[in-house]
N, C-alpha and C positions, 0 to 999 in steps of 0.2 A: 305803645307800638312794640311789636316784637322785635328782638336784636337781630343785628345784621346776620350773625352766624345762622339764626332759625330761617330767616328769608332766604339766605343762600342755598342751604339745605333744601327748602321747599322748591326753589326753581330747579336745583339739580334732579329732584324727585320728578317734577313734572316733565322735565326734559326727556328723563328715562322713559316716562309713561308715552310720551308723545312719538319715541322712536318705535315703541312696540304697536300702538295703534296704528301708525304708518305703515309697518310691515304687514300687520293683519289686513290692512286695507288692500295692499298690493297683492298678497296672497289670494284673497277672497275674489279679487277683480280678475286674476290670472284663472282661478278655477271657474269663476262664473262665465267667462267666454267659452269653455268647453262645454259646461252644463248647458248653456244658452243654445249652442250649436245641436246638442243631442236632443233637446225638447223640441226645438224647431223642426228637426228631421222627424221626429217621431209623430207630431201632432196630425198631419194628414194622414199616415197609416192608420192611426187610432181612429180618427173621425170615419174614414171609409170603411173600416172594419164594423163600426157600430152601424153604419148605413146598410151594409150587405146584411148584417145579422137582423135588423129591423125588418128588412124584405123577407128573409127567410122565415122568421118568426110569423110575420104578418100572413105569409101564403100558407104555413102550417096551421095557424089558427083558424083561417078562413076555411082551410080542407076538413078541419074538424067540425066545423059548424055547419058546412054544406049538407043540405038534405039529401043529395044525391051520393054522398059519400057512403061506400059500402060499409057493412058490419065488419067484414074481415079485415079491411084496413084500418078500421077505427081501433082495433086492438093494439096498435102502436102506442096510442095515448101522446099527450102532450110531454115535451122533453121537461125533466125534473127541474132544470133551472128556470123554466118560463112558468112554473106553477105559481099561482098567487093564493096567499093564504092571508087569513086574519092575523094581525101583527100582534102576536101574544109575546114573541121572544124577537127583539131587534139586536142587531150586532152593529156596532159602530167601529170602524177601523179609522184610527186616530194617527195622522202622520205628523209628527213634529221634530224637533232638533234634539241632538244629544247635548249640545253646548249652548251657552248663552252668549251674550255680547253681540246681538243680533236685533237690537231694537224690540219692536213690539210683536216679531215674528212668531215667537212660541206663545206669547200671552194671546194673541188673536186666535190662533188654531184651538188653543186649550179652552178659552172661553166659549167659542163656537161650538166644540164638542160637549161642553158642559150643558150649554142651552139646549142642544138636541136632545141630551141625556134626559134632562129634567122635563121637556117635552113629551118625549116617549113614556116617561115613567108616569106623569101626570095622566097620560092617556090609558093607563092601565097595563102597560106592557112591561115586561122584564127585559132590561137592557143589559147586553153584554158588551164588552170594550176589548178590542184587539189594538195594541199600541206598537208603533215603530218610531222611537225616539224617547230618550229619557225624560225629557221635559214634561211631554204631555201626559207620560205615564205616572211621574209623580204628582203632577196638578190633580189628576183625577182620583188617584189614590187617598189624597188627603181629604177629598170630598166622599169619600165611601163609595166609589163606583166599582162594579164587579169586573176586574180585569181577567178576561178569559184566557188571555194570551199575550206575551211580550215578544216581539221580534227585535232583539238587540243588535245593534251595529249594522243595520239594513244599508246605510249610506256608504259604508267602507267597500270599495270596489263593487259599486252598484250596477247590476247588468239583469238581463232578463231571467236568469236562472234564479236569482234571488227573489225577484217578483213572482217567480213561478211557486216558490215554497209558501209564500203568504196565500198565493191565488188557490193552490191545492187544498189548503186547509178551509180557507173560507168556502170553496165549492163542496166540500165533504160536508161541512157543518149544514149547509143548505140543502144538500141532497137528502141528508138523513133526517130532515125536518126539525133539527135541533134549533134552528133559527128560520124565522119566518120572512125576514127581510135583511137585506144589508146595505148600510149607508157607509160612505167615505168621506172622512173631513180632512181637507188639506189647505194649503195656500196655493193658489194658481198664480204662476209667474206671468206678470204684465211687462214688467220693466225693472231696471236695478233699483228704483225707488218706489215701486208700486206693486203690490202683491194683493191679490183678492182671495179672502176665504170662503171656501165653498163647502156645502154639504151636499154630495151628490147620491142619488140612489144608484146602487150596483146591481143588486139581485133582489127581485127577479127583474128581467129586462125592463127599462121604463117604457111606459106607452108613449109613442111618438106624438108630438103635438098635432092638433087638427090642422088640415090643409087651409090655408088662406085662399080666398076668392082670386082667381087668375093664376094660382101656383101651378106649376107643371105637375104632371102625374109622376108618381115615383117610378123609378126604374123597375122593369119586370125582368126576373130572372128565369132561366131555365137550370133546373137542378139535376145533376147526375152523380148517382143513380136515383136519388130521391130527396126530398126536404130533410127527411129524419137523418140520414147519413151526413148531409152537409152540416146540419145543426149540432150534431154529435162531436163535429171537429170544431167547428166555429165557436160554440158557446165557452169552452175552457181557454180558447184563445182570447175571446172578447174580455174575460175576467181577467186573465193574465196581463194582456196589453193595457186595460183599463187601470190596474193596479200600478203597472210598470210606468205608465205616463204620470199618475198621480204622484209616485215617488220622485220622478225627474222634476216635476212641476215643483215639489216641495223642495228639493235639493236646491234648485236654481234660485228659488224665494229666499231661502236661507242665505244663501250666498250673496245675493243681491241685498237683502236686509242687512247682513253683516258689513259689507262693503259700505253702504251709506251711513251705517251707525259708526263705523271706524274713521270714515272720513269727517263726520260731525265731531268725533272725539278729538281727532288730530287738530281740527281749527279750533276748537274750545281750549285745547291745551296751548296752542300758539297765542290766544287772547289772553289766557291766565298767565302765561310767561311775560307778556307784555306789561299786564298790570303789576305782577309781583316785581318786574323790573323797574318799573316806576316807584312803586313803595321802597325797593330797596335803595335807589338813588336819592330819594327825599330822606330816607333815614340816614343814608351816609353823609348826606349834605347837612343834616340837622347835628350829626354827632361832631362833623368838622366846624361848624359853626360853634357848638358849645366848647369844643377845645380851644377855639381861638378866643373866645370870650373869656375863658380861665386864664388863659396866657396873659392877655390884655389886662385882666383885672389884677392878676399877679405882678405884672410889671408896674401898674399904677400903685399898688400897695407898697412896692419897694421904693418909689419915688418918694413917697410920703414919709 
């Protein structure tokens, strides 16, 4: 059995750790509330932007394939961000965290990115990776992935302008045909204890799912001055908003995972302190009993 001094030092150490984990839980909880409000406010806008863009793209594609479409008008061509090409080069955008102590948050997104990377490699495509978050970058570097670019400290003062930097870089890579498709890997925020790892296609614009029987017809739009002009404005906005939403989802997921992990750590520390205290009391009682037995033994020896 360890000495009383060793057990006391261990109890003091666990109590200090408990204070740290409790403080980290409170900080993560306070930041999570703000992050949750931001993602809840942005989601409807992002979804509606995608719906409108689908309508514009569908109208433009239909116009391209219409037999009555004039040769003069067809010279416009399809928007570069709608071009579908064989997947010879694929870009994965991986959003992870810069720090640990957040449960399986970083491990889940890193493993999902690695699985997508292997799948595309086995299909014969060259896979490039863009990372936002040190943990995902280090994980993929250790597995010999090609990191095309790292965007450090994206979550510090996260706003639309920061998402725009990543969006502009991705858009330019796709327009110059340096990559044929772009996927984004991140943790989607569900609740403080639940995050869903997703791998979503970003470019080209994903095809809408087929309409189910009885489903309402999609909304029809009138475009001024024309579909091409609206699309020129809407496509970069779609990329920027999609990346911004993914960053906010990732940030909220990380804070939720950290709050949950620190809450579990605090409770585990409490249980450990209780067990160590019990061991300490038993050791102390055994030491006192031993001293009493020695005193009694000495007294009996003197009587003889």
